[in-house]
C-alpha positions in Angstrom: -37.6 -48.2 99.2 -35.2 -48.9 102.1 -33.1 -51.0 99.9 -32.9 -48.2 97.4 -32.0 -45.8 100.0 -29.2 -48.0 101.5 -27.9 -48.5 97.9 -27.8 -44.9 97.3 -25.9 -44.3 100.6 -23.4 -47.1 99.8 -22.7 -45.6 96.3 -22.2 -42.0 97.7 -19.7 -43.4 100.4 -17.9 -45.3 97.7 -17.4 -42.4 95.4 -16.4 -40.2 98.3 -13.6 -42.8 99.1 -12.5 -43.5 95.7 -12.6 -40.2 93.8 -9.7 -38.7 95.7 -7.7 -41.8 95.0 -8.6 -41.7 91.4 -7.8 -38.0 91.2 -4.3 -38.4 92.9 -3.6 -41.2 90.6 -4.5 -39.2 87.6 -2.3 -36.3 88.7 0.1 -35.1 86.1 3.7 -35.3 87.2 5.6 -32.0 87.3 8.5 -31.9 84.8 11.1 -30.1 86.3 14.4 -28.4 84.9 16.7 -26.4 86.9 15.6 -23.3 85.8 12.0 -24.0 86.3 12.7 -25.4 89.7 14.3 -22.0 90.7 11.6 -20.2 89.2 8.9 -21.9 91.1 10.8 -21.5 94.5 11.3 -17.9 94.0 7.4 -17.6 93.6 5.9 -20.0 95.9 8.5 -20.4 98.9 7.1 -18.7 101.9 10.6 -17.2 102.9 10.7 -15.3 99.7 7.2 -14.1 100.0 7.9 -12.9 103.5 10.7 -10.9 102.3 8.7 -9.3 99.6 6.0 -8.4 102.1 8.8 -6.8 104.2 9.6 -4.2 101.4 5.7 -3.1 101.6 5.9 -2.9 105.3 8.9 -0.6 105.2 7.3 1.5 102.3 4.4 2.1 104.7 6.7 3.1 107.4 8.4 5.5 105.2 5.1 7.1 104.4 4.2 7.1 108.2 7.3 9.1 108.8 6.6 11.3 105.7 3.1 12.2 107.0 4.8 14.2 109.9 5.8 16.9 107.3 2.1 17.7 106.5 -0.4 19.6 108.6 -2.1 18.0 111.3 -5.6 19.0 111.5 -7.9 17.7 114.6 -11.5 18.2 115.4 -12.0 18.7 119.2 -14.7 19.4 121.5 -14.8 19.7 125.4 -17.4 20.0 128.1 -16.4 21.2 131.5 -18.8 21.3 134.5 -17.8 24.0 137.0 -18.1 22.5 140.6 -17.1 25.7 142.5 -16.9 28.9 140.6 -13.8 31.3 140.5 -14.2 34.3 143.0 -12.9 37.8 141.9 -12.1 40.4 144.6 -12.5 44.2 144.1 -10.8 46.6 146.2 -12.4 49.9 146.8 -16.0 51.1 146.2 -17.4 50.7 142.8 -20.2 53.2 141.8 -21.4 52.3 138.6 -23.9 55.2 138.2 -21.0 57.7 138.7 -18.9 56.1 136.0 -21.7 56.0 133.6 -22.7 59.8 134.4 -20.9 61.3 131.1 -22.9 58.8 128.9 -26.1 59.2 130.9 -25.9 63.1 130.3 -25.6 62.7 126.6 -28.6 60.3 126.5 -30.7 62.9 128.7 -29.8 65.6 126.3 -31.1 63.5 123.3 -34.3 62.3 125.1 -34.9 66.1 126.3 -34.6 67.3 122.7 -36.8 64.6 121.2 -39.5 63.4 123.7 -42.0 65.9 124.9 -42.5 66.2 128.5 -39.2 64.5 129.5 -37.4 65.9 132.4 -33.6 66.2 131.7 -32.3 64.3 134.8 -35.4 61.8 134.9 -33.3 58.8 133.6 -30.3 59.5 135.7 -32.6 59.9 138.8 -34.3 56.6 138.1 -31.0 54.7 137.7 -29.8 56.1 140.9 -32.9 55.3 142.9 -32.4 51.6 141.5 -28.8 51.4 142.4 -29.6 52.5 145.8 -31.7 49.5 146.4 -28.7 47.1 145.5 -26.9 46.3 148.8 -23.2 47.3 148.8 -20.6 44.8 148.0 -18.2 43.4 150.7 -14.9 43.6 149.3 -13.7 40.6 151.5 -16.6 38.4 150.0 -15.8 38.9 146.4 -17.7 38.1 143.2 -18.3 34.7 141.7 -17.5 34.7 138.0 -18.3 32.1 135.1 -21.2 29.8 134.6 -21.7 26.0 135.5 -21.5 24.6 132.0 -18.7 25.4 129.7 -18.8 24.2 126.0 -16.2 24.4 123.3 -15.6 22.8 119.8 -13.7 23.5 116.8 -10.5 22.6 114.9 -6.8 22.6 115.7 -4.0 23.0 113.4 -0.3 22.1 113.8 2.3 22.3 111.0 5.8 21.6 111.5 7.6 23.9 108.9 11.3 23.5 109.8 12.2 20.3 111.4 15.7 19.2 110.4 15.5 15.9 112.6 12.4 14.9 110.9 14.1 15.4 107.5 16.9 13.1 108.5 14.3 10.5 109.9 12.7 10.4 106.4 16.2 9.8 104.9 16.6 6.9 107.4 13.3 5.5 106.4 14.2 5.5 102.7 17.3 3.6 103.4 15.1 1.2 105.4 13.2 0.6 102.2 16.5 0.1 100.2 17.7 -2.4 102.9 14.5 -4.4 102.7 14.8 -4.6 98.9 18.4 -5.7 99.2 17.4 -8.3 101.9 14.7 -9.6 99.6 17.2 -10.1 96.9 19.5 -11.9 99.3 16.6 -14.1 100.3 16.2 -15.1 96.6 19.9 -15.5 96.2 19.9 -17.8 99.0 16.9 -19.6 97.9 18.4 -19.9 94.4 21.4 -21.4 95.8 19.6 -23.9 98.0 17.3 -25.0 95.1 20.4 -25.5 92.8 22.3 -27.6 95.3 19.2 -29.6 96.2 18.5 -30.2 92.6 22.1 -31.3 91.9 21.7 -33.4 94.9 18.6 -35.1 93.3 20.7 -35.6 90.2 23.5 -37.2 92.2 21.0 -39.5 94.0 19.5 -40.5 90.7 22.9 -41.2 88.9 24.0 -43.1 91.9 20.9 -45.2 92.0 21.5 -46.0 88.2 25.1 -47.0 88.9 23.9 -49.4 91.7 21.1 -50.5 89.6 23.6 -51.4 86.8 25.7 -53.0 89.4 22.8 -54.9 90.8 21.7 -56.0 87.2 25.3 -57.3 86.4 25.4 -59.1 89.7 22.1 -61.0 89.1 23.1 -61.5 85.3 26.3 -63.2 86.5 24.4 -65.1 89.1 21.9 -66.3 86.6 24.7 -67.3 84.3 26.9 -68.9 86.8 23.7 -70.8 88.3 23.3 -72.2 84.8 26.8 -73.2 84.4 26.7 -74.9 87.9 23.6 -76.8 86.8 25.5 -78.1 83.9 28.6 -78.9 86.1 30.8 -76.5 84.5 31.8 -74.3 87.5 32.4 -75.1 91.1 29.8 -74.4 93.8 32.1 -71.9 95.4 31.5 -69.5 92.3 27.8 -69.9 92.8 28.0 -69.0 96.4 30.2 -66.0 95.8 27.8 -64.7 92.8 25.0 -65.2 95.3 26.6 -63.2 98.1 27.5 -60.6 95.5 23.8 -60.1 94.6 22.9 -59.8 98.3 25.7 -57.3 99.0 24.7 -55.0 96.3 20.9 -55.0 97.1 21.3 -52.8 100.4 23.3 -50.1 98.3 20.5 -50.0 95.8 17.8 -49.6 98.5 19.8 -46.9 100.1 20.3 -45.1 96.7 16.5 -45.3 96.1 15.9 -43.8 99.7 18.5 -41.1 98.9 16.4 -40.1 95.6 13.1 -40.0 97.8 14.7 -37.7 100.4 16.4 -35.4 98.1 13.2 -35.1 96.3 11.2 -34.2 99.2 13.7 -31.6 100.2 13.5 -30.0 96.7 9.7 -30.0 97.0 9.9 -28.4 100.4 12.2 -25.6 99.2 10.0 -24.9 96.0 7.0 -24.6 98.3 4.7 -27.2 96.6 2.6 -30.1 97.7 4.5 -32.9 99.1 2.2 -35.2 97.4 2.9 -33.8 94.0 4.9 -36.0 91.9 7.9 -34.5 90.3 10.2 -35.7 87.6 13.6 -34.3 87.7 15.1 -34.2 84.3 18.6 -34.7 83.2 21.8 -36.0 84.7 25.1 -34.9 86.0 26.9 -35.8 82.8 24.8 -33.1 81.0 26.9 -30.4 82.6 30.5 -31.9 81.9 30.9 -30.0 78.5 30.7 -26.5 80.1 33.0 -27.1 83.1 36.2 -25.2 81.9 34.0 -22.5 80.0 32.0 -21.6 83.3 35.4 -21.2 85.2 36.9 -19.0 82.5 33.7 -16.8 82.1 33.3 -16.4 86.0 33.3 -12.8 87.1 34.8 -12.6 90.6 33.9 -9.1 91.3 32.1 -8.6 94.8 30.1 -5.6 93.3 26.8 -7.4 93.6 27.5 -9.3 96.8 24.1 -8.8 98.8 25.8 -9.1 102.3 28.4 -6.4 101.4 25.6 -4.3 100.0 23.3 -4.6 103.2 26.4 -3.8 105.1 27.0 -0.5 103.1 23.4 0.3 103.5 23.5 -0.1 107.2 26.6 2.1 107.4 24.8 4.8 105.4 21.9 4.5 107.9 24.4 5.1 110.8 26.0 8.1 108.9 22.4 9.6 108.5 21.9 9.0 112.2 25.0 10.9 112.9 23.5 13.8 110.8 20.3 13.4 112.7 21.9 14.0 116.1 24.0 17.0 114.7 20.5 18.4 113.5 19.2 18.4 117.0 21.4 21.6 117.4 19.3 23.3 114.6 16.2 25.4 115.5 12.8 24.1 114.7 9.8 26.2 113.5 5.9 25.3 113.6 2.8 27.0 112.7 -0.4 26.4 115.1 -3.7 27.6 115.0 -7.3 27.0 115.9 -10.8 28.0 115.2 -13.3 27.4 118.2 -16.8 28.1 119.3 -17.5 28.5 123.0 -20.8 28.7 125.1 -21.3 29.1 128.8 -24.5 28.5 130.6 -26.2 27.4 133.7 -28.8 25.1 132.3 -29.0 22.5 129.5 -31.5 24.3 127.0 -29.2 24.0 124.0 -31.5 25.8 121.7 -31.1 29.0 123.8 -27.2 28.6 123.9 -25.1 31.5 122.4 -22.0 30.4 120.8 -19.1 32.8 120.4 -16.3 32.0 117.9 -12.5 32.7 118.4 -9.6 31.8 116.4 -5.8 32.2 116.8 -2.7 31.6 114.7 0.8 31.2 116.1 4.4 30.8 115.1 6.7 28.6 117.4 10.5 28.8 117.2 12.6 26.2 119.4 16.2 26.8 119.8 18.2 24.1 121.7 20.5 25.6 124.2 21.6 23.0 126.7 20.6 19.5 127.3 23.4 18.1 129.6 25.7 17.2 126.9 23.4 14.4 125.4 23.6 15.4 122.0 27.3 15.4 122.1 27.6 12.0 123.7 25.2 10.6 121.0 27.3 12.2 118.2 30.6 10.8 119.8 29.1 7.3 120.2 28.0 7.2 116.4 31.3 8.4 115.3 32.9 5.3 117.0 30.3 3.1 115.6 31.3 4.5 112.1 34.9 3.7 112.6 34.1 0.2 113.9 31.9 -0.4 110.7 34.9 0.8 108.6 37.0 -1.9 110.0 34.3 -4.5 109.9 33.8 -3.9 106.2 37.6 -4.5 105.5 37.4 -7.9 107.3 34.1 -8.7 105.3 35.7 -7.9 102.0 38.9 -10.1 102.9 36.7 -12.9 103.9 34.7 -12.7 100.8 37.6 -12.5 98.5 39.0 -15.7 100.3 35.6 -17.5 99.8 35.7 -16.5 96.1 39.2 -17.7 95.5 38.6 -21.0 97.5 35.5 -21.6 95.3 37.4 -21.1 92.0 40.1 -23.2 93.3 37.8 -26.1 94.0 36.0 -25.7 90.9 39.5 -26.1 89.0 40.3 -29.2 91.1 37.0 -30.9 90.5 37.2 -30.2 86.8 40.5 -32.2 86.9 38.8 -35.0 89.0 35.9 -35.1 86.4 38.2 -35.5 83.5 40.4 -38.0 85.3 37.5 -40.2 86.5 35.9 -39.9 83.4 38.8 -41.7 81.7 38.7 -44.1 84.5 35.1 -45.1 84.0 36.1 -45.8 80.4 38.8 -47.9 81.4 36.9 -49.6 84.2 34.2 -50.4 81.5 36.8 -52.0 79.3 38.2 -53.9 81.9 34.9 -55.3 83.2 34.0 -56.4 79.7 37.5 -58.1 79.2 37.2 -59.9 82.6 33.6 -61.0 81.6 34.8 -62.5 78.4 37.9 -64.1 80.4 35.4 -65.7 82.7 33.1 -66.9 80.0 35.9 -68.6 78.3 37.4 -70.1 81.5 40.6 -67.9 81.5 39.6 -65.7 84.2 38.2 -66.2 87.7 35.1 -64.8 89.5 37.3 -62.9 91.7 38.6 -60.9 88.8 35.2 -60.3 87.5 33.9 -59.1 90.9 36.8 -56.8 91.3 36.3 -55.3 87.7 32.6 -54.8 88.5 33.5 -53.0 91.8 36.2 -50.9 90.2 33.4 -49.8 87.5 31.0 -48.9 90.4 33.5 -47.0 92.3 34.7 -45.0 89.4 31.4 -44.3 88.1 30.3 -43.0 91.5 33.5 -41.0 91.8 32.8 -39.4 88.4 29.2 -38.4 89.4 30.4 -37.0 92.8 33.2 -34.8 91.1 30.6 -33.3 88.8 28.2 -32.7 91.8 30.8 -31.2 93.9 31.9 -28.9 91.0 28.3 -27.7 90.5 28.0 -27.2 94.4 31.1 -25.0 94.2 29.8 -23.1 91.3 26.4 -22.4 93.2 28.3 -21.2 96.3 30.6 -18.9 94.0 27.2 -17.5 92.4 25.9 -16.9 96.0 29.1 -15.1 97.0 29.1 -12.8 93.9 25.3 -12.0 94.4 24.1 -13.9 91.3 20.9 -15.9 91.2 
């Protein structure tokens, strides 16, 4: 039984160790085109998602400001314990019986007419007799008023009806949302630009690796051919040594190119926001973009109408204009409605069931008219006007710099197109020269030095051709970013 249990444990440990490895081995590589890479980055990259959440936050901030336009209703309750009661002082004598005599005379007449045996002045005499028993009040001592326990509870209402500054604040909040939306668009444009350029870097690294791989294969093939000829005594040992050195010199370039592919691929994964262990296959090569080079330049729209930086700047300028209007609105009067509905009770004990609650309610209209604040509003208005003038000058400078950036990008694209076509022809000639030198060496009419020079020229022109296309595509991506295009 112990051996069976031990066997089960070993099997479980083995499965736990092997299954993740098998799962990773069976993981399907992700096929990537440029469009799909951009699409994944725009949906998965944290920076883009943060920008989208910023829009929601600004929307809630706008709703918070808007809530101030609605009536504010609060339920309130209060208890107050009187430690020392208020004292009220009365100057002069206060004869309650005399003050009540007209009323008592009327009561006496009613009682005398309706109650048999009732003496007309009986009630008045009885009250006078009781009043005589009460000691006179000293005017200097006063009378304590109120009770020990004071309770109140009910509802308060406050409704700003005319508040110009609040209306302007709401307009500024709306612009905050608009600015957040444009900022999110800018984040997507920047992300798209970064993904495109990194994608092109991967293609450049892959194409460079292929060039060095071809160079390495040619060097190995030449070495094997020369080794065979050397063994037959057809070539000198010097050629064999040179061929061997050539192979060893090309190998580090191939290793570096392979590392460049790995690094650029990792950078692309990071920008896309996917798992770094996810295997990806970047489809295509730089040569695929050659046929559209001229047409892209001709179709390029160099208008700055969609430039995100300029749009954000304009929104900020509009916010500042609204702020100026807000400061001016502080000169306007404000109107608000207030009201309450309350219940009150005052007692000297805590027998709540015997409490008597008395309701009362009020409604009020408040009008506030600003008169003097030490010239604060005037200073705020002047300061904001100066800021608006500064922003006007800054916008002119931004437009000039953006226009220069567009012209530089278009000029760079044109130059790189010329380089692409020039190096493309050079690659064809270098390939033909290498084939000729290969045949000359095989027939004994050429030297190994000529063959190595021809192979080196082919490698350099191929790399230059790929780099020219890459630089063109990078300039194109930067132009799209400046124009506010994804």
